[in-house]
C-alpha positions in Angstrom: -8.1 35.4 7.0 -5.3 33.8 7.2 -3.3 37.1 7.7 -2.0 37.3 3.7 -2.4 40.4 2.0 -2.5 41.5 -1.6 1.3 42.4 -1.5 2.0 38.6 -0.9 0.6 37.6 -3.8 4.1 37.5 -5.5 4.4 33.9 -7.0 3.7 33.3 -10.8 4.2 30.4 -12.9 8.1 30.1 -12.4 8.0 30.6 -9.3 6.2 27.7 -8.4 5.9 25.2 -11.1 9.3 22.8 -11.1 11.1 23.2 -14.5 12.9 21.0 -16.5 12.6 17.9 -19.3 11.1 15.4 -16.6 8.4 17.9 -16.3 4.5 17.3 -17.7 2.1 19.7 -17.8 -1.6 19.0 -16.9 -5.2 20.8 -16.7 -7.2 19.5 -14.0 -11.1 19.0 -13.9 -12.6 18.2 -10.8 -15.9 16.6 -9.8 -18.4 17.9 -7.3 -20.1 15.7 -4.8 -20.1 17.4 -1.3 -18.0 15.2 1.6 -17.2 13.2 -1.4 -14.7 16.3 -2.8 -12.0 15.0 0.4 -11.3 12.4 -2.3 -10.4 15.0 -4.4 -8.2 16.9 -1.9 -6.1 14.0 -1.8 -5.3 13.5 -5.6 -4.4 17.2 -4.8 -2.2 16.7 -2.3 -0.5 13.7 -3.9 0.0 16.0 -7.3 1.5 18.8 -5.6 4.1 17.0 -4.0 5.6 15.1 -6.8 8.0 17.4 -8.6 7.4 15.9 -11.8 3.8 17.5 -12.3 2.7 20.9 -13.0 -0.4 22.3 -13.4 -1.8 24.7 -15.8 -5.1 25.1 -15.3 -7.9 23.8 -13.3 -11.6 23.2 -13.2 -14.0 22.7 -10.4 -17.6 22.1 -9.7 -19.0 22.4 -6.0 -16.7 20.6 -4.3 -14.2 20.9 -7.3 -14.5 24.6 -6.8 -13.7 24.8 -3.4 -10.6 22.5 -3.8 -9.6 24.5 -6.7 -10.1 27.8 -5.1 -8.5 26.3 -1.8 -5.5 25.2 -4.3 -5.0 28.8 -6.6 -4.9 30.8 -3.3 -2.1 28.7 -1.6 0.1 28.6 -4.7 -0.2 32.2 -4.9 1.2 33.1 -1.3 3.3 30.4 -0.7 4.1 27.5 -3.7 2.9 24.2 -3.9 3.4 23.4 -0.2 1.4 26.3 1.3 -1.3 25.0 -1.3 -1.3 21.2 0.4 -1.8 23.3 3.7 -4.5 25.5 2.8 -6.6 22.7 1.3 -5.9 20.4 4.5 -7.4 23.3 6.8 -10.1 24.1 4.7 -11.5 20.3 5.2 -10.6 20.3 8.8 -12.4 23.7 8.9 -15.4 22.2 8.1 -15.4 19.1 9.9 -15.0 21.3 13.0 -18.0 23.6 12.2 -20.3 20.3 11.1 -19.7 19.0 13.9 -21.6 21.6 15.6 -25.0 20.9 13.2 -27.4 18.0 13.5 -25.9 16.4 10.6 -24.5 13.5 12.4 -23.8 9.9 11.6 -24.9 7.6 14.3 -23.3 4.6 16.1 -25.1 2.5 13.4 -24.3 4.3 10.7 -20.4 4.0 11.9 -20.9 0.3 12.6 -21.9 -0.1 8.4 -18.6 1.7 8.0 -19.3 3.2 4.7 -19.8 7.2 5.8 -23.9 6.8 5.0 -26.0 8.9 7.6 -28.9 6.9 6.7 -30.1 6.2 10.2 -29.2 9.7 11.4 -32.0 11.6 12.6 -30.3 14.8 11.2 -30.5 13.8 7.8 -33.9 12.0 7.9 -35.3 15.6 9.2 -33.8 17.6 6.7 -35.0 14.6 4.1 -38.3 15.6 4.9 -38.3 19.4 5.7 -36.4 19.8 2.2 -39.6 18.0 0.9 -42.5 20.0 2.5 -40.6 23.6 3.0 -38.0 25.8 0.5 -34.8 27.0 2.4 -36.3 30.0 1.8 -38.6 29.0 4.6 -36.1 26.6 6.6 -33.6 28.8 6.3 -34.8 32.1 6.3 -31.1 33.6 7.2 -29.2 31.4 4.5 -27.1 30.4 7.3 -23.9 28.4 5.4 -21.3 27.4 7.1 -19.3 27.0 4.1 -19.2 31.1 3.6 -17.2 31.2 7.1 -14.5 28.5 5.9 -14.2 30.0 2.8 -13.9 33.7 4.4 -11.6 32.4 7.1 -9.1 30.1 4.7 -9.0 32.3 0.8 -8.4 36.4 0.4 -10.3 36.1 -2.5 -8.7 40.0 -3.6 -5.6 38.1 -3.6 -7.4 34.8 -5.6 -7.8 37.3 -8.7 -4.8 38.3 -9.3 -3.1 34.8 -9.1 -1.1 33.7 -11.8 0.4 30.5 -10.9 -2.5 28.8 -12.2 -6.0 29.1 -13.9 -9.2 29.0 -11.9 -12.6 28.1 -13.9 -15.8 27.3 -11.6 -19.3 26.4 -12.8 -22.5 27.2 -11.8 -26.0 27.2 -13.0 -27.7 30.3 -14.1 -31.5 29.4 -12.2 -33.5 31.7 -14.2 -31.5 31.2 -17.8 -31.3 27.5 -17.6 -27.6 27.7 -18.7 -23.8 26.9 -17.1 -22.0 29.7 -15.9 -18.4 30.1 -15.9 -16.2 32.1 -13.5 -12.5 32.5 -14.2 -10.1 34.3 -11.8 -11.2 37.7 -12.7 -14.8 37.0 -11.2 -13.6 35.1 -8.6 -15.4 35.9 -5.2 -17.1 33.7 -2.3 -20.5 33.8 -3.8 -19.0 32.7 -6.8 -17.7 29.3 -5.1 -20.7 29.0 -2.9 -23.0 29.4 -6.4 -21.5 26.3 -7.8 -21.2 24.7 -4.8 -25.2 25.6 -4.1 -27.6 23.0 -3.3 -31.3 24.0 -4.2 -33.0 22.3 -1.5 -31.1 23.4 1.4 -29.5 26.7 0.4 -31.4 30.1 -1.3 -30.3 30.7 -4.9 -26.2 32.4 -4.6 -27.5 36.0 -6.0 -24.3 37.6 -8.3 -25.2 40.5 -10.6 -28.4 40.3 -10.5 -28.3 36.3 -11.3 -29.3 33.4 -9.5 -27.2 30.4 -8.9 -27.4 26.8 -8.4 -25.1 24.2 -8.1 -22.8 23.9 -11.3 -23.1 20.3 -11.2 -26.8 20.4 -13.3 -25.0 21.8 -16.0 -21.2 20.4 -15.8 -19.7 18.5 -13.1 -17.4 19.6 -14.5 -17.2 21.5 -17.6 -14.0 20.4 -19.6 -14.5 22.9 -22.1 -12.8 25.8 -20.5 -9.7 24.3 -20.4 -9.9 23.4 -24.3 -10.4 27.1 -25.2 -8.4 28.5 -21.8 -5.2 26.8 -22.2 -2.5 25.5 -24.5 -2.0 22.1 -22.3 -4.0 19.2 -23.9 -3.6 17.1 -21.3 -7.1 16.7 -18.8 -7.2 14.8 -15.6 -10.7 14.8 -14.8 -10.4 13.6 -11.0 -14.0 11.9 -10.5 -16.1 11.3 -7.6 -19.2 10.6 -9.0 -19.4 6.7 -10.2 -20.7 6.0 -13.3 -21.4 2.5 -13.3 -23.2 -0.1 -10.3 -23.6 -3.5 -10.6 -26.9 -4.2 -9.5 -30.4 -2.0 -10.2 -31.6 -0.3 -7.4 -34.4 -1.9 -6.0 -35.0 0.4 -2.8 -36.5 3.5 -2.4 -33.1 4.8 -1.0 -30.9 2.9 -3.9 -33.2 4.3 -6.4 -32.7 7.9 -4.8 -29.1 7.4 -4.7 -28.7 6.3 -8.3 -30.8 8.7 -9.8 -28.2 11.6 -8.0 -25.2 10.0 -9.4 -27.0 10.1 -13.3 -28.2 13.7 -12.7 -24.6 14.9 -11.5 -22.9 13.0 -14.5 -25.1 14.0 -16.6 -23.3 17.1 -18.4 -20.1 15.6 -18.4 -21.6 12.4 -20.1 -22.1 15.0 -22.7 -18.9 16.7 -22.8 -16.8 13.4 -23.1 -19.2 12.8 -25.7 -18.0 16.0 -27.8 -14.0 15.3 -26.9 -14.2 11.7 -28.3 -15.9 13.1 -31.7 -13.2 16.0 -32.0 -10.5 13.2 -31.5 -11.9 11.0 -33.9 -11.9 13.6 -36.7 -8.4 15.3 -35.8 -7.3 11.4 -35.7 -8.6 10.8 -39.3 -6.7 14.1 -40.3 -9.4 16.7 -40.4 -8.6 19.7 -37.2 -10.9 22.4 -39.3 -7.4 24.3 -40.2 -6.2 23.6 -37.0 -9.6 25.0 -35.0 -9.7 21.7 -33.6 -7.9 21.0 -30.9 -6.7 17.1 -29.5 -7.0 16.3 -26.0 -5.5 13.7 -23.9 -8.0 11.8 -21.6 -7.1 11.2 -18.3 -8.9 9.9 -15.3 -8.2 9.2 -11.5 -11.5 7.6 -9.8 -12.5 5.0 -6.8 -15.9 4.4 -8.4 -15.7 0.6 -6.8 -15.4 2.7 -3.8 -18.2 5.4 -4.2 -20.0 3.7 -5.6 -21.1 2.0 -1.9 -21.3 5.1 -0.5 -25.1 6.9 -0.5 -26.3 10.2 -1.2 -26.2 10.3 2.6 -22.7 10.0 2.9 -22.1 13.2 0.4 -23.2 15.5 3.7 -20.9 13.6 6.1 -18.3 15.9 7.6 -17.4 13.5 10.1 -13.3 13.8 9.9 -12.8 10.0 10.4 -15.0 9.8 7.2 -13.1 12.7 5.2 -9.7 11.4 6.3 -10.4 8.1 4.6 -11.3 9.8 1.7 -8.0 11.7 1.5 -5.8 9.0 2.1 -7.6 6.9 -0.6 -7.2 9.8 -2.7 -3.5 9.6 -2.7 -3.2 6.4 -3.0 -5.3 6.1 -5.8 -3.1 9.3 -7.4 0.1 6.8 -6.3 -1.2 4.3 -8.6 -2.2 6.1 -11.6 1.4 7.9 -11.8 3.1 5.0 -11.4 1.2 3.2 -14.3 0.5 6.9 -16.5 2.8 9.7 -16.3 5.1 8.6 -18.8 1.8 8.8 -21.5 1.3 12.3 -20.1 1.6 14.3 -23.3 1.8 11.5 -25.4 -1.9 9.5 -25.7 -4.8 9.1 -23.7 -4.6 6.6 -20.9 -8.7 6.3 -20.8 -10.9 4.4 -23.2 -13.4 7.4 -23.8 -15.5 4.8 -26.2 -15.7 2.2 -23.4 -16.5 4.7 -20.1 -18.5 7.4 -21.4 -20.3 6.6 -24.8 
């Protein structure tokens, strides 16, 4: 454990977030995407150092769930600076442990400069093995290094009592084919692992008799917990899976890469369409007696960079690659804040129709 005890969880919202008329409150929606979640780490790091920003609630999937849990725990035990510290430690430890695995970029991969592991024997062996055997066969002990990282960096008993921020984590119920949202009262290392469970690598995570896979199949991330679970109208989506690409893929690897991004954006696209539909109704004066809520949507992404990365790079936890994504996240957040901070609480800063419909 990190050395913090339940008694350390004494920070509430008033202790963590800045006060004053210039402070803008947002909700965060954090996409999953494996190692690409280091971009989100950079975004959060930059937001946490800005005393004009307060965060009411976070919804996350897969790597987004990891980032959300690390941030919420840090906020609970030590405020914003501690949250930045825990986030950094989680990603550093993940990289250290990954150095012991066969999933390493080769010299040729590094020369390509984009984080791919397309020439990695370890990655190709995993890809081939996962097509012939299930993780119940080739990973019978269900070894998952992420469990060790989360268990060492986050005290989940403390996290459950976090009063500094609301947290929602999504997973996919395997047998029922439905999304499952874990809130703080249900938070555990298994809930985070369920949200990040890729079924071709890890066995389904069992929680209370139900089996769960990666939440990205149903909601990446789920937006609706922020609509019903927070009074804040501003939702800042940190998007790491590119929606648009420049050319039709023609190689086997490019086709696989594109199918991956389409699959893990499908739930988000549906929810954004619903948000746009409700927004149009409210803007026209129909709010169903106050039951419909007008959300203000915002997006930080790096689609121009992410579209050049392949699926293999999502398993690349090389520190140089992760830190490059982290710095990119900080830089894109700098740009976003400079251009859009004043719009918070007033209007959307993303055209939902153009981007998601």
